[in-house]
Every structure is written in structure tokens, then in C-alpha cells.
C-alpha positions as CSV (number, residue, x, y, z in Angstrom):
1,M,-4.3,6.0,-4.8
2,C,-4.9,8.1,-7.9
3,D,-8.6,8.4,-7.1
4,S,-7.9,10.0,-3.7
5,V,-5.3,12.3,-5.2
6,T,-7.8,13.3,-7.9
7,R,-10.4,14.1,-5.3
8,A,-7.9,16.0,-3.1
9,A,-5.8,17.9,-5.6
10,G,-7.3,17.4,-9.1
11,Q,-6.7,15.4,-12.2
12,D,-3.5,17.2,-13.3
13,R,-1.8,16.4,-9.9
14,A,-3.0,12.8,-10.1
15,E,-1.6,12.4,-13.5
16,A,1.7,14.0,-12.5
17,L,1.9,11.6,-9.5
18,A,1.1,8.6,-11.8
19,R,4.1,9.6,-14.0
20,E,6.4,9.9,-11.0
21,M,5.3,6.4,-9.7
22,A,5.8,4.9,-13.2
23,A,9.4,5.9,-13.0
24,M,10.0,4.1,-9.7
25,A,11.2,0.5,-9.5
26,I,7.9,-1.1,-8.5
27,E,7.3,-4.8,-9.2
28,I,3.7,-5.8,-10.1
29,V,2.8,-9.1,-8.4
30,P,-0.2,-10.9,-9.8
31,V,-2.3,-12.2,-6.9
32,A,-3.9,-15.0,-8.9
33,A,-0.5,-16.6,-9.3
34,D,0.2,-16.8,-5.6
35,L,-2.3,-18.5,-3.4
36,H,-0.1,-18.1,-0.3
37,L,-0.2,-14.3,-0.8
38,A,-4.0,-14.3,-1.2
39,R,-4.4,-16.4,2.0
40,Q,-2.1,-14.1,4.0
41,A,-4.0,-11.1,2.7
42,A,-7.2,-12.7,3.8
43,V,-5.9,-13.1,7.3
44,Y,-4.9,-9.5,7.5
45,K,-8.2,-8.3,6.0
46,A,-10.2,-10.3,8.6
47,A,-7.9,-9.4,11.5
48,R,-7.8,-5.7,10.9
49,G,-10.6,-4.9,8.5
50,F,-8.1,-3.7,5.9
51,S,-9.2,-3.0,2.4
52,Y,-8.1,-5.8,0.1
53,A,-5.4,-3.5,-1.4
54,D,-3.9,-2.7,2.1
55,A,-4.2,-6.4,3.1
56,L,-2.3,-7.4,-0.1
57,A,0.5,-4.8,0.6
58,A,0.9,-6.1,4.2
59,A,0.9,-9.7,3.1
60,L,3.4,-9.2,0.3
61,A,5.8,-7.3,2.6
62,K,5.6,-10.1,5.2
63,L,6.0,-12.9,2.7
64,R,8.9,-11.2,0.9
65,K,10.5,-10.1,4.2
66,A,10.4,-6.6,2.9
67,E,9.8,-3.3,4.5
68,L,6.3,-1.8,3.9
69,V,6.5,2.0,3.5
70,T,3.2,3.7,4.3
71,G,1.8,7.2,4.9
72,D,-0.4,5.8,7.7
73,P,1.5,5.5,11.0
74,G,-1.2,3.2,12.5
75,F,-1.3,0.9,9.5
76,V,-0.1,-2.3,11.1
77,S,-1.2,-1.7,14.7
78,G,-3.1,-4.6,16.2
79,L,-1.6,-7.3,14.0
80,R,0.0,-10.2,15.8
81,S,2.8,-10.6,13.3
82,P,3.0,-7.5,11.1
83,P,5.6,-7.0,8.4
84,R,8.4,-4.5,9.1
85,F,7.1,-1.1,8.2
86,S,8.1,2.5,8.3
87,H,6.0,5.6,8.2
88,L,6.6,8.0,5.3
89,A,5.6,11.5,5.9
90,I,3.6,12.5,2.8
91,P,3.5,16.2,2.0
92,S,0.2,17.9,1.3
93,L,-1.3,16.7,-2.0
94,T,-2.0,20.3,-3.0
95,A,1.6,21.3,-2.6
96,E,3.7,21.4,-5.8
């Protein structure tokens, strides 16, 4: 995500966003430790053409029975058994 923010709004904004995200309660889940997660991600990647990162996010949400919050309203369209998700309206990256 930081690379897209850097391209859209510059390095300073990307670094500010990285600091904001670091303060959130986000769990880092190692993929190598969870073969079931990797397999579910592969199913989503093949079915929808997701990037590996998007496929992992969808797979983790499904396996943890968690809600996936995304800025893309069409993120899970077309999946036969998508995780619960909600669309988060993301303000302009250039807005402070």
C-alpha cells in the first residue's frame, strides 16, 4: 500500500500513513506457518485473479471468520464463498 500512496501523494504522506497504521491493532500472520491459509489464498487467486496479497487478505478473513474491510467495493464479487466484507470509503490520498 505504501508504494501506491507514495506514487499518488508523495513520500511524506506515505510515511505518515505508515505511522498511523503502525499504531493500529494489526496482527501479522506468517503465511509459511499456515498451509491451509496458503491453499485458500491460492483458490481465491485462481478464481478471481487477485494479487497474492489480496488473495491472502480474503483467505485470512474467511478462515478467521472475520470481516474484511476494503476500499474496493467490488473486491469479492464473483467469489462463490467470499468472506464477510465491508467497503471503507477512503478519502483522497492527497487530502491532509
